[in-house]
Every structure is written in C-alpha cells, then in structure tokens.
ChimeraX commands (.cxc) that place a marker at each C-alpha (Angstrom):
marker #1 position 184.50,203.80,147.69 radius 0.5
marker #1 position 183.62,205.55,150.90 radius 0.5
marker #1 position 183.93,202.63,153.32 radius 0.5
marker #1 position 186.40,200.59,151.30 radius 0.5
marker #1 position 188.82,203.53,151.40 radius 0.5
marker #1 position 188.35,203.96,155.16 radius 0.5
marker #1 position 186.28,207.10,154.83 radius 0.5
marker #1 position 183.00,207.51,156.65 radius 0.5
marker #1 position 180.73,210.40,155.78 radius 0.5
marker #1 position 178.42,211.81,158.44 radius 0.5
marker #1 position 175.49,211.66,156.00 radius 0.5
marker #1 position 175.97,207.92,155.45 radius 0.5
marker #1 position 176.08,207.17,159.17 radius 0.5
marker #1 position 173.04,209.39,159.78 radius 0.5
marker #1 position 171.13,207.59,157.02 radius 0.5
marker #1 position 171.77,204.20,158.59 radius 0.5
marker #1 position 170.80,205.53,162.03 radius 0.5
marker #1 position 167.48,206.78,160.60 radius 0.5
marker #1 position 166.78,203.39,159.02 radius 0.5
marker #1 position 167.62,201.57,162.25 radius 0.5
marker #1 position 165.42,203.97,164.24 radius 0.5
marker #1 position 162.50,203.24,161.92 radius 0.5
marker #1 position 163.06,199.50,162.34 radius 0.5
marker #1 position 163.13,199.92,166.13 radius 0.5
marker #1 position 159.87,201.87,165.99 radius 0.5
marker #1 position 158.35,198.91,164.14 radius 0.5
marker #1 position 159.49,196.52,166.87 radius 0.5
marker #1 position 162.95,195.39,165.78 radius 0.5
marker #1 position 165.04,194.20,168.72 radius 0.5
marker #1 position 168.34,194.04,166.84 radius 0.5
marker #1 position 169.90,194.48,163.42 radius 0.5
marker #1 position 171.95,192.02,161.38 radius 0.5
marker #1 position 174.87,193.72,159.65 radius 0.5
marker #1 position 175.08,191.47,156.61 radius 0.5
marker #1 position 177.79,193.37,154.74 radius 0.5
marker #1 position 181.45,193.49,155.73 radius 0.5
marker #1 position 181.69,197.29,155.56 radius 0.5
marker #1 position 178.58,198.24,157.57 radius 0.5
marker #1 position 180.24,197.72,161.00 radius 0.5
marker #1 position 182.73,200.40,159.93 radius 0.5
marker #1 position 179.82,202.80,159.49 radius 0.5
marker #1 position 177.55,202.27,162.48 radius 0.5
marker #1 position 177.99,201.05,166.06 radius 0.5
marker #1 position 175.58,200.03,168.80 radius 0.5
marker #1 position 176.19,203.43,170.40 radius 0.5
marker #1 position 174.89,205.05,167.20 radius 0.5
marker #1 position 172.04,202.60,166.70 radius 0.5
marker #1 position 170.61,202.12,170.17 radius 0.5
marker #1 position 169.91,198.46,169.32 radius 0.5
marker #1 position 172.05,195.33,169.42 radius 0.5
marker #1 position 173.96,194.93,166.15 radius 0.5
marker #1 position 175.07,191.55,164.86 radius 0.5
marker #1 position 178.23,191.70,162.75 radius 0.5
marker #1 position 178.04,188.61,160.53 radius 0.5
marker #1 position 181.74,188.76,159.70 radius 0.5
marker #1 position 182.66,188.59,163.39 radius 0.5
marker #1 position 180.07,185.88,164.03 radius 0.5
marker #1 position 181.46,183.71,161.22 radius 0.5
marker #1 position 185.06,184.27,162.34 radius 0.5
marker #1 position 184.24,183.30,165.93 radius 0.5
marker #1 position 182.45,180.17,164.73 radius 0.5
marker #1 position 185.40,179.20,162.54 radius 0.5
marker #1 position 187.84,179.64,165.43 radius 0.5
marker #1 position 185.76,177.50,167.75 radius 0.5
marker #1 position 185.28,174.72,165.16 radius 0.5
marker link #1:1,2 radius 0.2
marker link #1:2,3 radius 0.2
marker link #1:3,4 radius 0.2
marker link #1:4,5 radius 0.2
marker link #1:5,6 radius 0.2
marker link #1:6,7 radius 0.2
marker link #1:7,8 radius 0.2
marker link #1:8,9 radius 0.2
marker link #1:9,10 radius 0.2
marker link #1:10,11 radius 0.2
marker link #1:11,12 radius 0.2
marker link #1:12,13 radius 0.2
marker link #1:13,14 radius 0.2
marker link #1:14,15 radius 0.2
marker link #1:15,16 radius 0.2
marker link #1:16,17 radius 0.2
marker link #1:17,18 radius 0.2
marker link #1:18,19 radius 0.2
marker link #1:19,20 radius 0.2
marker link #1:20,21 radius 0.2
marker link #1:21,22 radius 0.2
marker link #1:22,23 radius 0.2
marker link #1:23,24 radius 0.2
marker link #1:24,25 radius 0.2
marker link #1:25,26 radius 0.2
marker link #1:26,27 radius 0.2
marker link #1:27,28 radius 0.2
marker link #1:28,29 radius 0.2
marker link #1:29,30 radius 0.2
marker link #1:30,31 radius 0.2
marker link #1:31,32 radius 0.2
marker link #1:32,33 radius 0.2
marker link #1:33,34 radius 0.2
marker link #1:34,35 radius 0.2
marker link #1:35,36 radius 0.2
marker link #1:36,37 radius 0.2
marker link #1:37,38 radius 0.2
marker link #1:38,39 radius 0.2
marker link #1:39,40 radius 0.2
marker link #1:40,41 radius 0.2
marker link #1:41,42 radius 0.2
marker link #1:42,43 radius 0.2
marker link #1:43,44 radius 0.2
marker link #1:44,45 radius 0.2
marker link #1:45,46 radius 0.2
marker link #1:46,47 radius 0.2
marker link #1:47,48 radius 0.2
marker link #1:48,49 radius 0.2
marker link #1:49,50 radius 0.2
marker link #1:50,51 radius 0.2
marker link #1:51,52 radius 0.2
marker link #1:52,53 radius 0.2
marker link #1:53,54 radius 0.2
marker link #1:54,55 radius 0.2
marker link #1:55,56 radius 0.2
marker link #1:56,57 radius 0.2
marker link #1:57,58 radius 0.2
marker link #1:58,59 radius 0.2
marker link #1:59,60 radius 0.2
marker link #1:60,61 radius 0.2
marker link #1:61,62 radius 0.2
marker link #1:62,63 radius 0.2
marker link #1:63,64 radius 0.2
marker link #1:64,65 radius 0.2
view
C-alpha cells in the first residue's frame, strides 16, 4: 500500500538504493524499472545510474506509433 497510496518510506528508498549500488559494483550500467510504482520510489539522483522507466518507454512508443 505504500506506493499505491502515494507514501514513500525512507527505508524502502534506501533498500532500493542499496540494491542498485550492489548491481553497479557488479558492473551494471543502468537499471530497468519494470514495475509501475518503482519510479515513484527511486530516481537517477538517488541511484547514480541511468534508470529506464518501462511505463514511460511504452507510453512514448505508443505516442510515436
């Protein structure tokens, strides 16, 4: 309910940042945000890596079709 209700808890954001940091340490050059709520939780400023919001990518593709 946290993200669906527009609430973001610091612990949730921090958890995602830790996961992204571990991925970066293993060589990740970007992260695919494959869930509609994740972009509400973490931003590129938080992550330090390019983030790919699949909802935005699909919407842009639909508009240009």
